[in-house]
CHARMM internal coordinates of N, CA and C (Angstrom, degrees):
IC EDIT
DIST 1 N 1 CA 1.4265
DIST 1 CA 1 C 1.5497
ANGL 1 N 1 CA 1 C 112.16
DIST 1 C 2 N 1.3124
ANGL 1 CA 1 C 2 N 117.60
DIHE 1 N 1 CA 1 C 2 N 136.90
DIST 2 N 2 CA 1.3710
ANGL 1 C 2 N 2 CA 121.80
DIHE 1 CA 1 C 2 N 2 CA 175.78
DIST 2 CA 2 C 1.4987
ANGL 2 N 2 CA 2 C 110.74
DIHE 1 C 2 N 2 CA 2 C -113.35
DIST 2 C 3 N 1.3113
ANGL 2 CA 2 C 3 N 121.97
DIHE 2 N 2 CA 2 C 3 N 131.41
DIST 3 N 3 CA 1.4381
ANGL 2 C 3 N 3 CA 128.72
DIHE 2 CA 2 C 3 N 3 CA -175.91
DIST 3 CA 3 C 1.5307
ANGL 3 N 3 CA 3 C 105.39
DIHE 2 C 3 N 3 CA 3 C -106.04
DIST 3 C 4 N 1.3270
ANGL 3 CA 3 C 4 N 117.24
DIHE 3 N 3 CA 3 C 4 N 130.76
DIST 4 N 4 CA 1.4981
ANGL 3 C 4 N 4 CA 122.96
DIHE 3 CA 3 C 4 N 4 CA 179.11
DIST 4 CA 4 C 1.5229
ANGL 4 N 4 CA 4 C 104.93
DIHE 3 C 4 N 4 CA 4 C -126.47
DIST 4 C 5 N 1.3279
ANGL 4 CA 4 C 5 N 110.88
DIHE 4 N 4 CA 4 C 5 N 131.47
DIST 5 N 5 CA 1.4875
ANGL 4 C 5 N 5 CA 120.74
DIHE 4 CA 4 C 5 N 5 CA 179.30
DIST 5 CA 5 C 1.5203
ANGL 5 N 5 CA 5 C 109.58
DIHE 4 C 5 N 5 CA 5 C -131.56
DIST 5 C 6 N 1.3213
ANGL 5 CA 5 C 6 N 116.40
DIHE 5 N 5 CA 5 C 6 N 126.56
DIST 6 N 6 CA 1.4667
ANGL 5 C 6 N 6 CA 118.29
DIHE 5 CA 5 C 6 N 6 CA 178.43
DIST 6 CA 6 C 1.5497
ANGL 6 N 6 CA 6 C 107.01
DIHE 5 C 6 N 6 CA 6 C -126.79
DIST 6 C 7 N 1.3745
ANGL 6 CA 6 C 7 N 115.63
DIHE 6 N 6 CA 6 C 7 N 126.17
DIST 7 N 7 CA 1.4243
ANGL 6 C 7 N 7 CA 118.48
DIHE 6 CA 6 C 7 N 7 CA -177.05
DIST 7 CA 7 C 1.5309
ANGL 7 N 7 CA 7 C 106.78
DIHE 6 C 7 N 7 CA 7 C -131.55
DIST 7 C 8 N 1.3669
ANGL 7 CA 7 C 8 N 117.51
DIHE 7 N 7 CA 7 C 8 N 163.88
DIST 8 N 8 CA 1.3972
ANGL 7 C 8 N 8 CA 120.54
DIHE 7 CA 7 C 8 N 8 CA 174.58
DIST 8 CA 8 C 1.5880
ANGL 8 N 8 CA 8 C 107.51
DIHE 7 C 8 N 8 CA 8 C -115.38
DIST 8 C 9 N 1.3455
ANGL 8 CA 8 C 9 N 114.83
DIHE 8 N 8 CA 8 C 9 N 133.90
DIST 9 N 9 CA 1.4212
ANGL 8 C 9 N 9 CA 114.99
DIHE 8 CA 8 C 9 N 9 CA 176.63
DIST 9 CA 9 C 1.5616
ANGL 9 N 9 CA 9 C 107.14
DIHE 8 C 9 N 9 CA 9 C -151.34
DIST 9 C 10 N 1.3092
ANGL 9 CA 9 C 10 N 117.98
DIHE 9 N 9 CA 9 C 10 N 145.32
DIST 10 N 10 CA 1.4611
ANGL 9 C 10 N 10 CA 122.37
DIHE 9 CA 9 C 10 N 10 CA 172.50
DIST 10 CA 10 C 1.5390
ANGL 10 N 10 CA 10 C 112.84
DIHE 9 C 10 N 10 CA 10 C 43.24
DIST 10 C 11 N 1.3578
ANGL 10 CA 10 C 11 N 111.34
DIHE 10 N 10 CA 10 C 11 N 49.23
DIST 11 N 11 CA 1.4576
ANGL 10 C 11 N 11 CA 115.70
DIHE 10 CA 10 C 11 N 11 CA 174.78
DIST 11 CA 11 C 1.4094
ANGL 11 N 11 CA 11 C 121.11
DIHE 10 C 11 N 11 CA 11 C 73.88
DIST 11 C 12 N 1.3755
ANGL 11 CA 11 C 12 N 116.01
DIHE 11 N 11 CA 11 C 12 N 12.96
DIST 12 N 12 CA 1.4262
ANGL 11 C 12 N 12 CA 124.02
DIHE 11 CA 11 C 12 N 12 CA -177.18
DIST 12 CA 12 C 1.5451
ANGL 12 N 12 CA 12 C 112.71
DIHE 11 C 12 N 12 CA 12 C -142.56
DIST 12 C 13 N 1.3180
ANGL 12 CA 12 C 13 N 115.11
DIHE 12 N 12 CA 12 C 13 N 171.47
DIST 13 N 13 CA 1.3440
ANGL 12 C 13 N 13 CA 123.73
DIHE 12 CA 12 C 13 N 13 CA -178.25
DIST 13 CA 13 C 1.5251
ANGL 13 N 13 CA 13 C 110.04
DIHE 12 C 13 N 13 CA 13 C -111.47
DIST 13 C 14 N 1.3574
ANGL 13 CA 13 C 14 N 123.08
DIHE 13 N 13 CA 13 C 14 N 129.17
DIST 14 N 14 CA 1.4349
ANGL 13 C 14 N 14 CA 130.05
DIHE 13 CA 13 C 14 N 14 CA -179.95
DIST 14 CA 14 C 1.5254
ANGL 14 N 14 CA 14 C 111.37
DIHE 13 C 14 N 14 CA 14 C -107.80
DIST 14 C 15 N 1.2823
ANGL 14 CA 14 C 15 N 118.95
DIHE 14 N 14 CA 14 C 15 N 117.69
DIST 15 N 15 CA 1.4563
ANGL 14 C 15 N 15 CA 124.49
DIHE 14 CA 14 C 15 N 15 CA -177.48
DIST 15 CA 15 C 1.5372
ANGL 15 N 15 CA 15 C 107.73
DIHE 14 C 15 N 15 CA 15 C -109.45
DIST 15 C 16 N 1.3544
ANGL 15 CA 15 C 16 N 114.79
DIHE 15 N 15 CA 15 C 16 N 127.06
DIST 16 N 16 CA 1.4869
ANGL 15 C 16 N 16 CA 115.72
DIHE 15 CA 15 C 16 N 16 CA -178.80
DIST 16 CA 16 C 1.5466
ANGL 16 N 16 CA 16 C 104.83
DIHE 15 C 16 N 16 CA 16 C -135.47
DIST 16 C 17 N 1.3276
ANGL 16 CA 16 C 17 N 116.85
DIHE 16 N 16 CA 16 C 17 N 129.67
DIST 17 N 17 CA 1.4048
ANGL 16 C 17 N 17 CA 124.28
DIHE 16 CA 16 C 17 N 17 CA 171.95
DIST 17 CA 17 C 1.4647
ANGL 17 N 17 CA 17 C 109.30
DIHE 16 C 17 N 17 CA 17 C -127.13
DIST 17 C 18 N 1.4351
ANGL 17 CA 17 C 18 N 114.45
DIHE 17 N 17 CA 17 C 18 N 140.96
DIST 18 N 18 CA 1.4791
ANGL 17 C 18 N 18 CA 115.60
DIHE 17 CA 17 C 18 N 18 CA -179.23
DIST 18 CA 18 C 1.5386
ANGL 18 N 18 CA 18 C 103.52
DIHE 17 C 18 N 18 CA 18 C -149.06
DIST 18 C 19 N 1.3428
ANGL 18 CA 18 C 19 N 113.57
DIHE 18 N 18 CA 18 C 19 N 154.06
DIST 19 N 19 CA 1.3958
ANGL 18 C 19 N 19 CA 123.25
DIHE 18 CA 18 C 19 N 19 CA 175.94
DIST 19 CA 19 C 1.4955
ANGL 19 N 19 CA 19 C 110.97
DIHE 18 C 19 N 19 CA 19 C -146.44
DIST 19 C 20 N 1.2820
ANGL 19 CA 19 C 20 N 114.08
DIHE 19 N 19 CA 19 C 20 N 149.03
DIST 20 N 20 CA 1.4337
ANGL 19 C 20 N 20 CA 118.82
DIHE 19 CA 19 C 20 N 20 CA 176.96
DIST 20 CA 20 C 1.4774
ANGL 20 N 20 CA 20 C 116.86
DIHE 19 C 20 N 20 CA 20 C -73.85
DIST 20 C 21 N 1.2740
ANGL 20 CA 20 C 21 N 116.38
DIHE 20 N 20 CA 20 C 21 N 134.92
DIST 21 N 21 CA 1.5198
ANGL 20 C 21 N 21 CA 122.62
DIHE 20 CA 20 C 21 N 21 CA 179.44
DIST 21 CA 21 C 1.5689
ANGL 21 N 21 CA 21 C 109.95
DIHE 20 C 21 N 21 CA 21 C -82.34
DIST 21 C 22 N 1.2811
ANGL 21 CA 21 C 22 N 115.04
DIHE 21 N 21 CA 21 C 22 N 128.28
DIST 22 N 22 CA 1.3982
ANGL 21 C 22 N 22 CA 117.32
DIHE 21 CA 21 C 22 N 22 CA 171.66
DIST 22 CA 22 C 1.5196
ANGL 22 N 22 CA 22 C 114.57
DIHE 21 C 22 N 22 CA 22 C -98.64
DIST 22 C 23 N 1.2987
ANGL 22 CA 22 C 23 N 114.70
DIHE 22 N 22 CA 22 C 23 N 145.67
DIST 23 N 23 CA 1.4994
ANGL 22 C 23 N 23 CA 120.88
DIHE 22 CA 22 C 23 N 23 CA -178.57
DIST 23 CA 23 C 1.5307
ANGL 23 N 23 CA 23 C 110.85
DIHE 22 C 23 N 23 CA 23 C -62.77
DIST 23 C 24 N 1.2926
ANGL 23 CA 23 C 24 N 120.52
DIHE 23 N 23 CA 23 C 24 N 123.02
DIST 24 N 24 CA 1.4665
ANGL 23 C 24 N 24 CA 120.64
DIHE 23 CA 23 C 24 N 24 CA -178.32
DIST 24 CA 24 C 1.5026
ANGL 24 N 24 CA 24 C 104.67
DIHE 23 C 24 N 24 CA 24 C -112.17
DIST 24 C 25 N 1.3268
ANGL 24 CA 24 C 25 N 115.16
DIHE 24 N 24 CA 24 C 25 N 150.45
DIST 25 N 25 CA 1.4132
ANGL 24 C 25 N 25 CA 124.08
DIHE 24 CA 24 C 25 N 25 CA 174.12
DIST 25 CA 25 C 1.5537
ANGL 25 N 25 CA 25 C 107.63
DIHE 24 C 25 N 25 CA 25 C -73.46
DIST 25 C 26 N 1.3378
ANGL 25 CA 25 C 26 N 118.92
DIHE 25 N 25 CA 25 C 26 N 151.58
DIST 26 N 26 CA 1.4415
ANGL 25 C 26 N 26 CA 118.18
DIHE 25 CA 25 C 26 N 26 CA -173.94
DIST 26 CA 26 C 1.5125
ANGL 26 N 26 CA 26 C 116.01
DIHE 25 C 26 N 26 CA 26 C -57.52
DIST 26 C 27 N 1.3017
ANGL 26 CA 26 C 27 N 116.81
DIHE 26 N 26 CA 26 C 27 N -29.17
DIST 27 N 27 CA 1.5101
ANGL 26 C 27 N 27 CA 117.37
DIHE 26 CA 26 C 27 N 27 CA 178.33
DIST 27 CA 27 C 1.5744
ANGL 27 N 27 CA 27 C 111.86
DIHE 26 C 27 N 27 CA 27 C -74.83
DIST 27 C 28 N 1.2793
ANGL 27 CA 27 C 28 N 112.25
DIHE 27 N 27 CA 27 C 28 N -17.07
DIST 28 N 28 CA 1.5624
ANGL 27 C 28 N 28 CA 117.91
DIHE 27 CA 27 C 28 N 28 CA -178.34
DIST 28 CA 28 C 1.4886
ANGL 28 N 28 CA 28 C 110.73
DIHE 27 C 28 N 28 CA 28 C -93.94
DIST 28 C 29 N 1.2886
ANGL 28 CA 28 C 29 N 123.69
DIHE 28 N 28 CA 28 C 29 N -3.52
DIST 29 N 29 CA 1.4939
ANGL 28 C 29 N 29 CA 125.76
DIHE 28 CA 28 C 29 N 29 CA -173.88
DIST 29 CA 29 C 1.6134
ANGL 29 N 29 CA 29 C 103.37
DIHE 28 C 29 N 29 CA 29 C -73.80
DIST 29 C 30 N 1.3340
ANGL 29 CA 29 C 30 N 108.69
DIHE 29 N 29 CA 29 C 30 N 141.33
DIST 30 N 30 CA 1.4082
ANGL 29 C 30 N 30 CA 117.22
DIHE 29 CA 29 C 30 N 30 CA 178.47
DIST 30 CA 30 C 1.5715
ANGL 30 N 30 CA 30 C 109.35
DIHE 29 C 30 N 30 CA 30 C -113.94
DIST 30 C 31 N 1.1828
ANGL 30 CA 30 C 31 N 116.15
DIHE 30 N 30 CA 30 C 31 N 140.79
DIST 31 N 31 CA 1.5268
ANGL 30 C 31 N 31 CA 120.24
DIHE 30 CA 30 C 31 N 31 CA 175.24
DIST 31 CA 31 C 1.4065
ANGL 31 N 31 CA 31 C 113.26
DIHE 30 C 31 N 31 CA 31 C -112.54
DIST 31 C 32 N 1.3454
ANGL 31 CA 31 C 32 N 117.75
DIHE 31 N 31 CA 31 C 32 N 77.48
DIST 32 N 32 CA 1.4433
ANGL 31 C 32 N 32 CA 121.72
DIHE 31 CA 31 C 32 N 32 CA -173.98
DIST 32 CA 32 C 1.5357
ANGL 32 N 32 CA 32 C 109.16
DIHE 31 C 32 N 32 CA 32 C -67.08
DIST 32 C 33 N 1.2962
ANGL 32 CA 32 C 33 N 113.60
DIHE 32 N 32 CA 32 C 33 N 163.02
DIST 33 N 33 CA 1.5562
ANGL 32 C 33 N 33 CA 118.29
DIHE 32 CA 32 C 33 N 33 CA -178.85
DIST 33 CA 33 C 1.5301
ANGL 33 N 33 CA 33 C 111.07
DIHE 32 C 33 N 33 CA 33 C -100.11
DIST 33 C 34 N 1.3543
ANGL 33 CA 33 C 34 N 115.28
DIHE 33 N 33 CA 33 C 34 N -1.08
DIST 34 N 34 CA 1.4925
ANGL 33 C 34 N 34 CA 120.28
DIHE 33 CA 33 C 34 N 34 CA 173.60
DIST 34 CA 34 C 1.4885
ANGL 34 N 34 CA 34 C 109.81
DIHE 33 C 34 N 34 CA 34 C 65.99
DIST 34 C 35 N 1.3792
ANGL 34 CA 34 C 35 N 117.67
DIHE 34 N 34 CA 34 C 35 N 24.57
DIST 35 N 35 CA 1.4028
ANGL 34 C 35 N 35 CA 117.14
DIHE 34 CA 34 C 35 N 35 CA -179.69
DIST 35 CA 35 C 1.5793
ANGL 35 N 35 CA 35 C 113.10
DIHE 34 C 35 N 35 CA 35 C -68.00
DIST 35 C 36 N 1.2529
ANGL 35 CA 35 C 36 N 117.90
DIHE 35 N 35 CA 35 C 36 N -28.66
DIST 36 N 36 CA 1.5227
ANGL 35 C 36 N 36 CA 120.43
DIHE 35 CA 35 C 36 N 36 CA 178.50
DIST 36 CA 36 C 1.5021
ANGL 36 N 36 CA 36 C 108.21
DIHE 35 C 36 N 36 CA 36 C -69.55
DIST 36 C 37 N 1.3599
ANGL 36 CA 36 C 37 N 118.56
DIHE 36 N 36 CA 36 C 37 N -41.96
DIST 37 N 37 CA 1.4014
ANGL 36 C 37 N 37 CA 118.98
DIHE 36 CA 36 C 37 N 37 CA 179.89
DIST 37 CA 37 C 1.5569
ANGL 37 N 37 CA 37 C 112.22
DIHE 36 C 37 N 37 CA 37 C -68.16
DIST 37 C 38 N 1.2874
ANGL 37 CA 37 C 38 N 117.41
DIHE 37 N 37 CA 37 C 38 N -37.09
DIST 38 N 38 CA 1.5087
ANGL 37 C 38 N 38 CA 120.66
DIHE 37 CA 37 C 38 N 38 CA 175.95
DIST 38 CA 38 C 1.4817
ANGL 38 N 38 CA 38 C 108.32
DIHE 37 C 38 N 38 CA 38 C -64.60
DIST 38 C 39 N 1.3718
ANGL 38 CA 38 C 39 N 118.75
DIHE 38 N 38 CA 38 C 39 N -41.90
DIST 39 N 39 CA 1.4598
ANGL 38 C 39 N 39 CA 122.62
DIHE 38 CA 38 C 39 N 39 CA 178.01
DIST 39 CA 39 C 1.5023
ANGL 39 N 39 CA 39 C 110.82
DIHE 38 C 39 N 39 CA 39 C -56.82
DIST 39 C 40 N 1.2999
ANGL 39 CA 39 C 40 N 116.63
DIHE 39 N 39 CA 39 C 40 N -48.93
DIST 40 N 40 CA 1.4691
ANGL 39 C 40 N 40 CA 119.40
DIHE 39 CA 39 C 40 N 40 CA -177.41
DIST 40 CA 40 C 1.5528
ANGL 40 N 40 CA 40 C 112.07
DIHE 39 C 40 N 40 CA 40 C -63.75
DIST 40 C 41 N 1.3648
ANGL 40 CA 40 C 41 N 113.74
DIHE 40 N 40 CA 40 C 41 N -43.58
DIST 41 N 41 CA 1.3873
ANGL 40 C 41 N 41 CA 120.18
DIHE 40 CA 40 C 41 N 41 CA 177.41
DIST 41 CA 41 C 1.5877
ANGL 41 N 41 CA 41 C 114.31
DIHE 40 C 41 N 41 CA 41 C -55.67
DIST 41 C 42 N 1.3692
ANGL 41 CA 41 C 42 N 110.60
DIHE 41 N 41 CA 41 C 42 N -45.74
DIST 42 N 42 CA 1.5329
ANGL 41 C 42 N 42 CA 118.63
DIHE 41 CA 41 C 42 N 42 CA 177.56
DIST 42 CA 42 C 1.5600
ANGL 42 N 42 CA 42 C 111.85
DIHE 41 C 42 N 42 CA 42 C -65.48
DIST 42 C 43 N 1.3551
ANGL 42 CA 42 C 43 N 114.35
DIHE 42 N 42 CA 42 C 43 N -37.19
DIST 43 N 43 CA 1.5555
ANGL 42 C 43 N 43 CA 116.29
DIHE 42 CA 42 C 43 N 43 CA 178.03
DIST 43 CA 43 C 1.5081
ANGL 43 N 43 CA 43 C 112.35
DIHE 42 C 43 N 43 CA 43 C -68.28
DIST 43 C 44 N 1.3671
ANGL 43 CA 43 C 44 N 114.16
DIHE 43 N 43 CA 43 C 44 N -37.28
DIST 44 N 44 CA 1.4573
ANGL 43 C 44 N 44 CA 116.77
DIHE 43 CA 43 C 44 N 44 CA 177.04
DIST 44 CA 44 C 1.5451
ANGL 44 N 44 CA 44 C 113.22
DIHE 43 C 44 N 44 CA 44 C -67.96
DIST 44 C 45 N 1.2895
ANGL 44 CA 44 C 45 N 117.31
DIHE 44 N 44 CA 44 C 45 N -41.04
DIST 45 N 45 CA 1.4674
ANGL 44 C 45 N 45 CA 121.77
DIHE 44 CA 44 C 45 N 45 CA 177.81
DIST 45 CA 45 C 1.6460
ANGL 45 N 45 CA 45 C 112.40
DIHE 44 C 45 N 45 CA 45 C -64.39
DIST 45 C 46 N 1.3189
ANGL 45 CA 45 C 46 N 113.90
DIHE 45 N 45 CA 45 C 46 N -37.24
DIST 46 N 46 CA 1.5167
ANGL 45 C 46 N 46 CA 120.98
DIHE 45 CA 45 C 46 N 46 CA 178.25
DIST 46 CA 46 C 1.5318
ANGL 46 N 46 CA 46 C 108.19
DIHE 45 C 46 N 46 CA 46 C -68.00
DIST 46 C 47 N 1.2951
ANGL 46 CA 46 C 47 N 116.55
DIHE 46 N 46 CA 46 C 47 N -44.91
DIST 47 N 47 CA 1.4848
ANGL 46 C 47 N 47 CA 120.08
DIHE 46 CA 46 C 47 N 47 CA -178.73
DIST 47 CA 47 C 1.5080
ANGL 47 N 47 CA 47 C 116.62
DIHE 46 C 47 N 47 CA 47 C -73.85
DIST 47 C 48 N 1.3667
ANGL 47 CA 47 C 48 N 114.48
DIHE 47 N 47 CA 47 C 48 N -40.36
DIST 48 N 48 CA 1.4990
ANGL 47 C 48 N 48 CA 116.74
DIHE 47 CA 47 C 48 N 48 CA -172.67
DIST 48 CA 48 C 1.5327
ANGL 48 N 48 CA 48 C 113.41
DIHE 47 C 48 N 48 CA 48 C -125.17
DIST 48 C 49 N 1.2711
ANGL 48 CA 48 C 49 N 118.76
DIHE 48 N 48 CA 48 C 49 N 1.77
DIST 49 N 49 CA 1.4657
ANGL 48 C 49 N 49 CA 121.01
DIHE 48 CA 48 C 49 N 49 CA 178.10
DIST 49 CA 49 C 1.5509
ANGL 49 N 49 CA 49 C 112.25
DIHE 48 C 49 N 49 CA 49 C 62.78
DIST 49 C 50 N 1.3760
ANGL 49 CA 49 C 50 N 115.82
DIHE 49 N 49 CA 49 C 50 N -130.26
DIST 50 N 50 CA 1.3980
ANGL 49 C 50 N 50 CA 116.40
DIHE 49 CA 49 C 50 N 50 CA -177.73
DIST 50 CA 50 C 1.5818
ANGL 50 N 50 CA 50 C 113.05
DIHE 49 C 50 N 50 CA 50 C -90.63
DIST 50 C 51 N 1.2807
ANGL 50 CA 50 C 51 N 112.52
DIHE 50 N 50 CA 50 C 51 N 7.28
DIST 51 N 51 CA 1.4607
ANGL 50 C 51 N 51 CA 118.12
DIHE 50 CA 50 C 51 N 51 CA -179.98
DIST 51 CA 51 C 1.5575
ANGL 51 N 51 CA 51 C 112.51
DIHE 50 C 51 N 51 CA 51 C -85.31
DIST 51 C 52 N 1.2753
ANGL 51 CA 51 C 52 N 116.29
DIHE 51 N 51 CA 51 C 52 N -0.65
DIST 52 N 52 CA 1.4965
ANGL 51 C 52 N 52 CA 123.08
DIHE 51 CA 51 C 52 N 52 CA 178.58
DIST 52 CA 52 C 1.4548
ANGL 52 N 52 CA 52 C 108.81
DIHE 51 C 52 N 52 CA 52 C -121.09
DIST 52 C 53 N 1.3485
ANGL 52 CA 52 C 53 N 115.45
DIHE 52 N 52 CA 52 C 53 N 149.72
DIST 53 N 53 CA 1.4391
ANGL 52 C 53 N 53 CA 120.77
DIHE 52 CA 52 C 53 N 53 CA -176.44
DIST 53 CA 53 C 1.5504
ANGL 53 N 53 CA 53 C 105.65
DIHE 52 C 53 N 53 CA 53 C -135.67
DIST 53 C 54 N 1.3207
ANGL 53 CA 53 C 54 N 118.17
DIHE 53 N 53 CA 53 C 54 N 156.15
DIST 54 N 54 CA 1.3996
ANGL 53 C 54 N 54 CA 124.84
DIHE 53 CA 53 C 54 N 54 CA 172.20
DIST 54 CA 54 C 1.4863
ANGL 54 N 54 CA 54 C 109.35
DIHE 53 C 54 N 54 CA 54 C -146.16
DIST 54 C 55 N 1.4065
ANGL 54 CA 54 C 55 N 117.57
DIHE 54 N 54 CA 54 C 55 N 132.16
DIST 55 N 55 CA 1.4624
ANGL 54 C 55 N 55 CA 123.79
DIHE 54 CA 54 C 55 N 55 CA -175.30
DIST 55 CA 55 C 1.5129
ANGL 55 N 55 CA 55 C 105.93
DIHE 54 C 55 N 55 CA 55 C -133.11
DIST 55 C 56 N 1.3141
ANGL 55 CA 55 C 56 N 114.63
DIHE 55 N 55 CA 55 C 56 N 142.84
DIST 56 N 56 CA 1.4987
ANGL 55 C 56 N 56 CA 122.30
DIHE 55 CA 55 C 56 N 56 CA 176.08
DIST 56 CA 56 C 1.5241
ANGL 56 N 56 CA 56 C 108.79
DIHE 55 C 56 N 56 CA 56 C -122.63
DIST 56 C 57 N 1.2455
ANGL 56 CA 56 C 57 N 117.34
DIHE 56 N 56 CA 56 C 57 N 127.26
DIST 57 N 57 CA 1.4266
ANGL 56 C 57 N 57 CA 119.47
DIHE 56 CA 56 C 57 N 57 CA 178.37
DIST 57 CA 57 C 1.5753
ANGL 57 N 57 CA 57 C 107.90
DIHE 56 C 57 N 57 CA 57 C -127.30
DIST 57 C 58 N 1.3325
ANGL 57 CA 57 C 58 N 111.25
DIHE 57 N 57 CA 57 C 58 N 123.53
DIST 58 N 58 CA 1.5253
ANGL 57 C 58 N 58 CA 114.63
DIHE 57 CA 57 C 58 N 58 CA -179.85
DIST 58 CA 58 C 1.5688
ANGL 58 N 58 CA 58 C 106.61
DIHE 57 C 58 N 58 CA 58 C -120.90
DIST 58 C 59 N 1.2703
ANGL 58 CA 58 C 59 N 115.29
DIHE 58 N 58 CA 58 C 59 N 124.82
DIST 59 N 59 CA 1.4384
ANGL 58 C 59 N 59 CA 121.21
DIHE 58 CA 58 C 59 N 59 CA 172.85
DIST 59 CA 59 C 1.5524
ANGL 59 N 59 CA 59 C 111.38
DIHE 58 C 59 N 59 CA 59 C -111.11
DIST 59 C 60 N 1.2424
ANGL 59 CA 59 C 60 N 120.00
DIHE 59 N 59 CA 59 C 60 N -172.55
DIST 60 N 60 CA 1.4277
ANGL 59 C 60 N 60 CA 124.19
DIHE 59 CA 59 C 60 N 60 CA -179.50
DIST 60 CA 60 C 1.5745
ANGL 60 N 60 CA 60 C 107.14
DIHE 59 C 60 N 60 CA 60 C -65.99
DIST 60 C 61 N 1.3516
ANGL 60 CA 60 C 61 N 114.82
DIHE 60 N 60 CA 60 C 61 N -33.05
DIST 61 N 61 CA 1.4193
ANGL 60 C 61 N 61 CA 119.02
DIHE 60 CA 60 C 61 N 61 CA -168.43
DIST 61 CA 61 C 1.6261
ANGL 61 N 61 CA 61 C 114.13
DIHE 60 C 61 N 61 CA 61 C -121.30
DIST 61 C 62 N 1.2187
ANGL 61 CA 61 C 62 N 116.05
DIHE 61 N 61 CA 61 C 62 N -6.96
DIST 62 N 62 CA 1.4732
ANGL 61 C 62 N 62 CA 117.44
DIHE 61 CA 61 C 62 N 62 CA -176.90
DIST 62 CA 62 C 1.5364
ANGL 62 N 62 CA 62 C 114.64
DIHE 61 C 62 N 62 CA 62 C -145.40
DIST 62 C 63 N 1.3246
ANGL 62 CA 62 C 63 N 119.44
DIHE 62 N 62 CA 62 C 63 N 138.96
DIST 63 N 63 CA 1.4645
ANGL 62 C 63 N 63 CA 122.84
DIHE 62 CA 62 C 63 N 63 CA 175.99
DIST 63 CA 63 C 1.4915
ANGL 63 N 63 CA 63 C 110.64
DIHE 62 C 63 N 63 CA 63 C -117.01
DIST 63 C 64 N 1.2566
ANGL 63 CA 63 C 64 N 117.62
DIHE 63 N 63 CA 63 C 64 N 124.34
DIST 64 N 64 CA 1.4984
ANGL 63 C 64 N 64 CA 120.40
DIHE 63 CA 63 C 64 N 64 CA -172.70
DIST 64 CA 64 C 1.4946
ANGL 64 N 64 CA 64 C 110.30
DIHE 63 C 64 N 64 CA 64 C -131.94
DIST 64 C 65 N 1.3123
ANGL 64 CA 64 C 65 N 115.71
DIHE 64 N 64 CA 64 C 65 N 135.37
DIST 65 N 65 CA 1.4411
ANGL 64 C 65 N 65 CA 125.88
DIHE 64 CA 64 C 65 N 65 CA 176.41
DIST 65 CA 65 C 1.5186
ANGL 65 N 65 CA 65 C 106.65
DIHE 64 C 65 N 65 CA 65 C -118.73
DIST 65 C 66 N 1.4522
ANGL 65 CA 65 C 66 N 118.71
DIHE 65 N 65 CA 65 C 66 N 129.78
DIST 66 N 66 CA 1.4356
ANGL 65 C 66 N 66 CA 119.58
DIHE 65 CA 65 C 66 N 66 CA 176.36
DIST 66 CA 66 C 1.4904
ANGL 66 N 66 CA 66 C 106.65
DIHE 65 C 66 N 66 CA 66 C -129.58
DIST 66 C 67 N 1.3904
ANGL 66 CA 66 C 67 N 116.93
DIHE 66 N 66 CA 66 C 67 N 136.25
DIST 67 N 67 CA 1.4416
ANGL 66 C 67 N 67 CA 113.95
DIHE 66 CA 66 C 67 N 67 CA 173.61
DIST 67 CA 67 C 1.5488
ANGL 67 N 67 CA 67 C 106.08
DIHE 66 C 67 N 67 CA 67 C -140.16
DIST 67 C 68 N 1.2866
ANGL 67 CA 67 C 68 N 118.44
DIHE 67 N 67 CA 67 C 68 N 155.61
DIST 68 N 68 CA 1.4752
ANGL 67 C 68 N 68 CA 122.02
DIHE 67 CA 67 C 68 N 68 CA 178.26
DIST 68 CA 68 C 1.5011
ANGL 68 N 68 CA 68 C 106.93
DIHE 67 C 68 N 68 CA 68 C -128.04
DIST 68 C 69 N 1.3538
ANGL 68 CA 68 C 69 N 108.78
DIHE 68 N 68 CA 68 C 69 N 150.68
DIST 69 N 69 CA 1.5350
ANGL 68 C 69 N 69 CA 118.75
DIHE 68 CA 68 C 69 N 69 CA 174.00
DIST 69 CA 69 C 1.4928
ANGL 69 N 69 CA 69 C 104.75
DIHE 68 C 69 N 69 CA 69 C -135.00
DIST 69 C 70 N 1.3531
ANGL 69 CA 69 C 70 N 115.56
DIHE 69 N 69 CA 69 C 70 N 143.52
DIST 70 N 70 CA 1.3986
ANGL 69 C 70 N 70 CA 120.11
DIHE 69 CA 69 C 70 N 70 CA -179.07
DIST 70 CA 70 C 1.6067
ANGL 70 N 70 CA 70 C 109.19
DIHE 69 C 70 N 70 CA 70 C -80.00
DIST 70 C 71 N 1.3232
ANGL 70 CA 70 C 71 N 115.36
DIHE 70 N 70 CA 70 C 71 N 146.99
DIST 71 N 71 CA 1.4393
ANGL 70 C 71 N 71 CA 118.64
DIHE 70 CA 70 C 71 N 71 CA 171.79
DIST 71 CA 71 C 1.5000
ANGL 71 N 71 CA 71 C 113.77
DIHE 70 C 71 N 71 CA 71 C -86.65
DIST 71 C 72 N 1.2816
ANGL 71 CA 71 C 72 N 118.09
DIHE 71 N 71 CA 71 C 72 N 147.56
DIST 72 N 72 CA 1.4428
ANGL 71 C 72 N 72 CA 124.45
DIHE 71 CA 71 C 72 N 72 CA 179.29
DIST 72 CA 72 C 1.5213
ANGL 72 N 72 CA 72 C 113.38
DIHE 71 C 72 N 72 CA 72 C 84.43
DIST 72 C 73 N 1.3457
ANGL 72 CA 72 C 73 N 116.68
DIHE 72 N 72 CA 72 C 73 N 5.85
DIST 73 N 73 CA 1.5369
ANGL 72 C 73 N 73 CA 118.40
DIHE 72 CA 72 C 73 N 73 CA 179.28
DIST 73 CA 73 C 1.5180
ANGL 73 N 73 CA 73 C 102.90
DIHE 72 C 73 N 73 CA 73 C -111.41
DIST 73 C 74 N 1.2796
ANGL 73 CA 73 C 74 N 114.52
DIHE 73 N 73 CA 73 C 74 N 130.49
DIST 74 N 74 CA 1.4511
ANGL 73 C 74 N 74 CA 124.79
DIHE 73 CA 73 C 74 N 74 CA 179.33
DIST 74 CA 74 C 1.4999
ANGL 74 N 74 CA 74 C 111.49
DIHE 73 C 74 N 74 CA 74 C -85.79
DIST 74 C 75 N 1.3715
ANGL 74 CA 74 C 75 N 121.12
DIHE 74 N 74 CA 74 C 75 N 118.50
DIST 75 N 75 CA 1.5095
ANGL 74 C 75 N 75 CA 119.31
DIHE 74 CA 74 C 75 N 75 CA -179.71
DIST 75 CA 75 C 1.5223
ANGL 75 N 75 CA 75 C 110.35
DIHE 74 C 75 N 75 CA 75 C -69.62
END
COOR INIT
IC SEED 1 N 1 CA 1 C
IC BUILD
């Protein structure tokens, strides 16, 4: 299950998605290169400069990505 939360604060929108991590067997583990995350981070930076943020939090049980975009700024 993926949870999605969108909130407005301080003139911007905050997007948060999280999903539970399931225990994988060693032969099932994937070692992604995080290219998609880097791509999103670069696009946010190009569109909004320093007015956008992106944070990734990974715990033993939950993986969460949050990013913000300012309102009133044209990309």
